N, C-alpha and C positions, 0 to 999 in steps of 0.2 A: 503494500502500499504508500509505504515512503519514497520509496524508487516511483511509484508511478504520478505520488503527487509532486516529487521531484520534476520527473520529464514534461511531465503538462506545464510546470511554471516555466520549466527555460521554451519549452515548444511556445508559451503565451508569448513570454518576453519578444522571442525571436519574431513573432505573427507584430507584437505593436511595433518592434522596430520598422521590419516591412512598409506598415501604413503609416507610419511617422517621416518615412523618406520622403515622405509626397508633401509634409510644408515643413519638416526643418531641414538644415541644410547639417545640421550633427548629426542625424540618425544616417541621411542619406550616405554619406562618408564614411558612418561609421561602418556601413553594407559596402561599399564600393570598393574602399582600401583592405579590406581582408578579404574581397572576391579577386580583387589585383594579386593578394600573395599565393606565390608560386610557393610551396609547400617543399618541392621538392629542393629548393634551395639548403635547405637544413640537412640537408645528405653530407654537405661538406666539412659538416661542424660535428663528426661521430666523437663521443669521447669529452666532448664539453664540459664547462658547467654552467647548466641551466637556472636563470634566473627568473621565476613571474613576477610581476610588480602590477597594482592595481591603473595605477597612477603616477605622476610626478613625485608625490611626496612619497608614495613609497617606495620609487624608485633614487631617492636621497637617503631615504633610509636603509637601502640595501647598498649603496656606493662605497662603504667600506669596505666591506665582504668582498665586491666585486675589486676594487684595486687590490686588496691583500691576496686574493688569487689570482690576479694576472699578474702580479710580481715575482707570485712562483713559477709563472711560464702556463696557467691554465688558458684555455682557449673559453669566450666568454659569451652566452646567449642570452639574452633576455626578449621576455614574452611582457605584453603591457594587455590590459584591459581598455584602457581610455588614451586618449588623443593628446593629452596634456603632460603625459609621459612623450608618448612615440614619437612627438614634435619637437622636442626636445632631445632628442638622441645624438645627435651630432654635438651637442656638450660632453660627451661622456664618451671620449676616444678610445677607453679603457675596452667597451663594448666591441663584440667582432662581428656582430649579427643581432638586428632587431625584430619582431614581428608585434602584430596585434593576435592577440589569443582566438582562436575561432567561438562561435556560438559551441555552449558546452552539452551537443552530444555526443552520444556513443559512438556513431559514426564518426563524426570531426575529429574525437578525441583518437581512435584507431589510427585513420588516415597519417595524423600529425605522427605518433608513431611509430608508424610502418616507414617513413622518414627519415625520421631524425631518434638519435641514439647516443644521447649524453650520459655520461659517468656519475653523474651528480643532478638531483634537481632540490633547486632551495627554494622556497614557498616562502614570500614575503609579507609578512601580517595573515590575515584573514580574510584574505578575496577567496572564497572557499567555491570552487565548481569540483564539484562530485564525482561525477563524469572523468575529466579529465585524471583525478586525482587518484580513482581507480584504476585507471587503464594503467598508468604510472606503476602502482605496485601489480599489475598482472604482468606486463614485462619486466620486474622486478629490478628497476630502474630505481637507487639508495633516496629516500626523499625526508627534506629537513625543512622545518618550517623557523624561519624566523622573527623575535620579534611577535610572537602570537600572543591576541590580546581578545578576554573574553569578558562580557559583562556577568551580572546575574540573570539579565533578562535574557541570553541570548538562543534563539530556537534551538540550537544543539544541545541544551541541558535537559529540554521536555523531551520525556520517554518517547513518544510518538516518532521525535527525531533522531532515536538514540541508534537507525540502522545505518544512516550516515556520518559518523561518527567512528567507522572502519578505517577507511583512511589514515586520520588522522594516530588510531592507534598502531594502526603497523609501520608509521613513519620513525626511519631511524634515533630520531631526536625532533621535541619541541622546546626548543628557544624560547620561552615565558619574557612576556617583556616588563613583567610584575610582580611580586608575590601574589596578589589576589587572585592572577591568573592561574597558577601552580596552584593554589589549594583548591579551586572549584575542580581542575583538571584531577587531581588525586582524589578528591571525594568522591567522582566517579568512573575511579579504576583506572585513572590512567597513572603506565612507570615508566614511560620516556620522556620524561619532563625536566627541566632544569631550568632556574631563574639565570637570566644573561645579561637584561636591561634592555634600554632601546639605543639602538644602534644610531636613529639619529640623533641624539646626544656627540656622539663621536662625529660623524660629520659636520654638525655645526659647528665644536667646536674645532675641528679642523680648518674650515671654511672660515672662523674669524682668524686662525693663526695665519692664516695666509691672504689679508683681506687686498680687494681691490679698490685702492683709495683715490678720489678724486679731488686734489689740492682746490682747484677753484669750487670746490663746496664749503671749506673752510670758514668760507666768508659768514655762510648761513649759521647762523646762531649767536651772533656778537652782538648783533645791534635786537635780537629778539629773541625767544623760548622758541625753540621747534615742537609742535605736535605734527605726529607723522600718523597718518587714519590709512591701514593697509588692507587691502585685498577687501574694497569696497564695493558690497551691491545698495542697491536702491535705498530698502530698507534699512540700511547703516547711517545712508545720509537722512533719512527721515530722523533719526535718532540726535545725530549730530549737527543737520542746519542750524537752527538755532543759536546755539553755541559759535560758531564760526561766524555766524555776522553780526554777533552781536560783540566780539572778542576779537576785534581786529589788529592787539597789539601782540598778538603771535604770529609768526609764520608757519603756512601750516603747508606739508606735503600731502596730497591726495594721491592713493596711489587705488585707481579700480582694479577689481577680479578680473574684467574683463577690461581688454584696451581695443574693442574695434570700433569705430568711429560712432554706431549709432549711440552706443552705451556710454561715451565719455561725451556725447555733446547732450545727456538725459541728464547727467553730474553734473555737467558743467549752468543746464537750465535753473537744473535744481535749485545750488545754491546762488546763483545768481549774484558772483562775486568776480570780478577780473582773476583771471589763470593766465597763466603762461605754462610751454612744456618744459621738463627739464635738461632739456638741448639749451632752450634760451637761456634756462635761471647761470648754467654753465658757462655758456657765449657771453653774454653781461656780467655776470660776478655780481649779481644782484640780487637783495630779498625785500624790496620792496612790493614786489607781485609775489604772489602766493602760486607755488607750483602743482598743477596736475599733470601724476604722471604716465605721459602715454607712451610708454615702450616697456619689455619687459624683462629680465636677466639683473635688475640695478636694483631693486626691491633688500636684498640682505647688506647691503654696504651701506645704504641707506639710513639704517636704523642708529649707527653709530652717533648722528647728527642730530635726535630728536633728544629732547626731554620727557615728552610723555608720548608714547604711544597704544593707537585704538588699531584691534586685528578684527574684520570684520568676518564676517558667516556667521553671528549668532544669531541672527535673526534669521536664518535661512533655514540648512539644513544642519550647519555644525560651524563653530570656531575653524578658521586657518589657520597657519604651524605658529606657536608663539612661542618655539625654542628660538626660531633665528632672533625675534627682540629681543629676549631674554638674556642671552648669549652676551650681549653687550649691555647687559647689568642694568637695563632699560626698565621702568617702572609701567605696566601695559593693561590696558580696558579691554573687556570683552563683552560681548552681549552672552543671555542666559542660557544656549544650545552648546552647553560647554563639557556635560555629562559624559560621554567615550571618548574623554581625552584624561589619560592619567596625567601628565604634567600639568593639564588646569585646574585638577583636583590638588592636588602635590602645593602648586604655587598658590594657590588661591588659601590654601589652609596656613602659608608661610609668609601673608599679605607681600607678596611681591606681585600676583597677578588679581585683579578686583572687576566681580564681576559686573553689569549694569542692567535695567531692564527700560528704560524710559528715556527722554532727553531730558527729565529732571536729576534722574539720577547719575546720566554721562555729565552735566553741566554740575552738579554737586561733586563727584570725583576727581573731574580733572582740574577746578579750582584748588580742591585738597590738596591735590599731588602734587601740583604747583607750584604752590607757594609754600609746603614744607621743602627746604632744599635737604635737611638734613635726614629727611625719613627719607628721598632718594638716593642720599649717601649709603646711608645702611642696607636698601636693597640692592643697590650695585655692589657691595660687599659680598654681601650673603650671598648672592646671587651668581658672582665671582666662584665661591667657595664651593658652592651647588656643582658647577661645571667642572670645575676642576677635581675635584672628587668623583663625579662620576665613575662606577667600573667601565672599562673599556673590552668588551666581551671579541671583539675581531678576532685576535690570535688565537686565541681558544678555540674558538669556535671553526676556522680553516684549518686547525693544525687536527679540530679531533675529525673532520670529513677528508683530509687527506690520509687518515690514519686506517679506512676503511678502503680506499680508492683502488682497484685496481693498478698496479704496477706502470701501466700502458695508458693508462686513465689523462 
């Protein structure tokens, strides 16, 4: 029955994408790019290390492992579910080949693994596609889960769906992201588990230690305190727009989640304040006009110039990456949808991150945090201590994996 329900759900998902392609360019591309992929290309990568990552965030999370395997001479293949990672694959020269994972049917899984014979599969986090995972076990390819994370209400914990746990129970090792996930899995009979931590922390700290500075931006913040609003949706704008209009004494970096022309026009219209692009800020070396960042790939290094950061997404499906702001020692505001992020829970508990749920709470917290410079110094010091002392599991994971790989893998 469970298998039937899963197959039905996947087929309905596929049907939904097929219908949506006539109305959505994203859905159309989801289908067309997968259709264009030639599975025969994977034959060239026998005995490689195959990583699966849902999207760009998970790719960043897996990158420290990818880099370590590459340094040991392994060939790296990455599959992704989302274009958010696939479109940026050229930024990762360590990856030898990347493709979009096909719809998770038994047929697609069998076809893929008839042409692809990796030495090891590393499934990052919990983008669980059970037909593919089952086929990986059927053909006896070792499987590792990295940064696995479960909440108490996850559907896998429902006894009805217990048959879907089989691929996880058969995995060589499940590296849990934190202790709570380990305890949940142990309580339902898992033995192949260990707490390793979040490799995103390793990746984020490595990026901070190798910054891409832009000296022209040093002018920003000399005359005004800087507020950076990152990964912003229209729902976030409605929360902070009154504060922005009523507090021109601050300099604002506004970074939309989507930088397409229509979204930028929508945000600009909603704010109704003068805004110029990042290139103009750098060219003119001015902080007289606020900045709407209309390009991708620059957000991480902008955080260092901020006095206060707001991370968007908390009024949508969930907040975006807060680690990238916090690694610079910045105090962060977020929306209410943060329950699926261990770091948000931990950082809120330590008063490094502050949730808000309305324009009023945004204004109250922002003014309080911008005024209290001693608090900002304390937060920065405590965050630096957290990141510098967070365990790095990368070498141990890679060494464990190489301990059971075939000599010619």
